[in-house]
C-alpha positions as CSV (number, residue, x, y, z in Angstrom):
1,M,-0.8,-13.7,-19.4
2,Y,2.2,-13.6,-17.6
3,S,3.2,-16.1,-14.7
4,I,3.7,-15.5,-10.8
5,E,7.4,-16.0,-11.2
6,E,7.4,-12.9,-13.9
7,F,5.0,-10.8,-11.4
8,D,7.6,-11.5,-8.5
9,K,10.8,-10.8,-10.7
10,T,9.1,-7.6,-12.2
11,K,8.1,-6.1,-8.2
12,T,11.4,-6.9,-7.4
13,K,13.3,-5.2,-9.8
14,I,11.0,-1.9,-9.2
15,L,11.7,-2.3,-5.7
16,K,15.2,-2.2,-6.1
17,Y,14.7,0.9,-8.3
18,I,12.6,2.5,-5.7
19,M,14.5,1.6,-2.8
20,Y,17.8,3.3,-4.3
21,K,15.9,6.7,-4.6
22,K,12.3,7.4,-4.0
23,R,10.8,7.5,-7.2
24,T,7.4,8.9,-9.1
25,E,5.2,6.7,-10.3
26,N,5.7,8.2,-13.9
27,E,9.8,7.9,-13.5
28,I,8.8,3.8,-12.7
29,R,6.8,3.7,-15.9
30,T,9.6,5.6,-18.1
31,K,12.3,3.1,-16.5
32,F,10.5,0.2,-17.2
33,K,8.5,0.9,-20.4
34,D,10.0,-2.4,-22.1
35,I,8.1,-4.7,-19.8
36,D,4.9,-5.9,-20.7
37,E,2.4,-3.5,-20.2
38,E,-0.1,-5.4,-18.3
39,L,2.7,-6.9,-16.0
40,L,4.1,-3.5,-15.4
41,E,0.7,-1.9,-14.4
42,D,-0.3,-4.8,-12.2
43,S,3.2,-4.6,-10.3
44,I,2.8,-1.0,-9.9
45,E,-0.7,-1.2,-8.4
46,Y,0.6,-3.8,-6.0
47,L,3.5,-1.7,-4.9
48,K,1.0,1.2,-4.6
49,E,-1.3,-0.6,-2.4
50,A,1.8,-1.7,-0.4
51,G,2.7,2.3,0.1
52,Y,5.8,1.8,-2.0
53,I,5.0,4.0,-4.6
54,N,2.9,7.0,-3.4
55,D,3.4,10.5,-5.3
56,K,1.8,12.5,-2.3
57,N,4.3,11.0,-0.2
58,Y,7.0,12.0,-3.2
59,I,5.8,15.6,-3.1
60,E,6.1,15.8,0.8
61,R,9.4,14.4,1.0
62,A,10.9,16.3,-2.2
63,V,9.6,19.7,-0.6
64,T,11.0,18.8,2.6
65,E,14.4,18.2,0.8
66,F,13.9,21.6,-1.2
67,K,13.0,23.6,2.0
68,N,15.9,22.4,3.7
69,L,18.9,22.4,1.1
70,K,17.8,25.2,-1.5
71,N,16.3,28.5,-2.1
72,M,13.3,28.1,-4.4
73,S,10.3,30.1,-5.6
74,I,6.9,28.0,-5.3
75,K,6.8,28.4,-9.0
76,E,10.5,26.3,-9.3
77,I,9.1,23.5,-6.7
78,I,5.9,22.9,-8.8
79,Y,8.0,23.1,-12.1
80,K,10.8,20.4,-10.7
81,L,7.9,18.3,-9.4
82,Y,5.8,18.4,-12.7
83,S,9.2,17.4,-14.5
84,K,8.9,14.5,-12.5
85,G,6.2,13.4,-13.9
86,I,3.5,14.4,-10.9
87,R,0.0,14.8,-12.5
88,R,-0.9,18.3,-12.4
89,D,-4.1,18.1,-10.3
90,V,-2.0,16.2,-7.4
91,L,0.3,18.9,-7.5
92,E,-2.1,21.7,-7.5
93,D,-4.0,19.7,-4.3
94,Y,-0.8,19.8,-2.6
95,V,0.1,23.5,-3.1
96,S,-3.5,24.6,-2.1
97,E,-3.5,22.4,1.0
98,H,0.0,23.8,2.0
99,I,-0.2,27.5,0.5
100,D,0.5,29.5,3.4
101,E,3.7,27.0,4.6
102,L,5.0,27.4,0.9
103,E,4.3,31.5,1.0
104,E,6.3,31.4,4.1
105,Y,9.2,29.6,2.8
106,E,9.1,31.6,-0.5
107,K,9.6,34.7,1.6
108,Q,12.6,33.2,3.8
109,S,14.0,32.0,0.8
110,A,14.0,35.3,-1.2
111,Q,15.5,36.8,2.0
112,N,18.5,34.3,2.0
113,I,19.2,35.2,-1.5
114,I,18.9,39.0,-0.8
115,N,20.9,38.4,2.4
116,K,23.6,36.6,0.1
117,K,23.5,39.1,-2.6
118,I,22.9,42.7,-1.1
119,H,26.6,43.6,-0.3
120,N,27.7,43.5,-4.0
121,T,24.9,43.6,-6.3
122,E,22.0,46.2,-7.1
123,K,18.9,45.9,-5.7
124,E,17.1,46.3,-8.8
125,D,19.2,43.2,-10.0
126,I,18.4,41.2,-7.4
127,I,14.6,42.1,-7.7
128,N,14.6,41.2,-11.4
129,Y,16.6,38.0,-10.6
130,L,14.1,36.8,-8.0
131,L,11.3,37.7,-10.2
132,R,12.8,35.4,-13.2
133,K,13.2,32.8,-10.8
134,G,9.6,32.9,-10.2
135,Y,9.0,34.5,-7.0
136,K,5.9,37.1,-6.3
137,K,6.7,40.7,-6.2
138,D,5.0,40.4,-2.8
139,N,7.3,37.8,-1.1
140,I,10.5,40.2,-2.2
141,K,11.5,42.8,0.3
142,I,14.5,44.4,0.6
143,E,15.1,46.6,3.4
144,E,16.5,50.0,2.8
């Protein structure tokens, strides 16, 4: 068992880590793997209940950031979030709840890339590039 002081110290350490930059639960577990397992588990649970750790909110913020700053396919977004340690079922739920909005974003994203490359790249090369990046064929439209 651990003391209240140890618990408070661990919570504070984790809070500093997640306040600097939002993190997933998995990122926290990886960073603090050297802390006593029970102490870490209780600290994470406490911070989850307090709303400081929430993978669903992390997904929402990350997707909003991607949409504002990058051109990505839905597959790229999923892969990026999955690599942060977000559970597959949580990701799948998010995607199914937001599929229309994500499809619209992917179409716009593909169009942005097409508009950038169309002047000095063959159409076929652009299409192949987008397909390799995970864009769905239906979301790629190059005007003649």
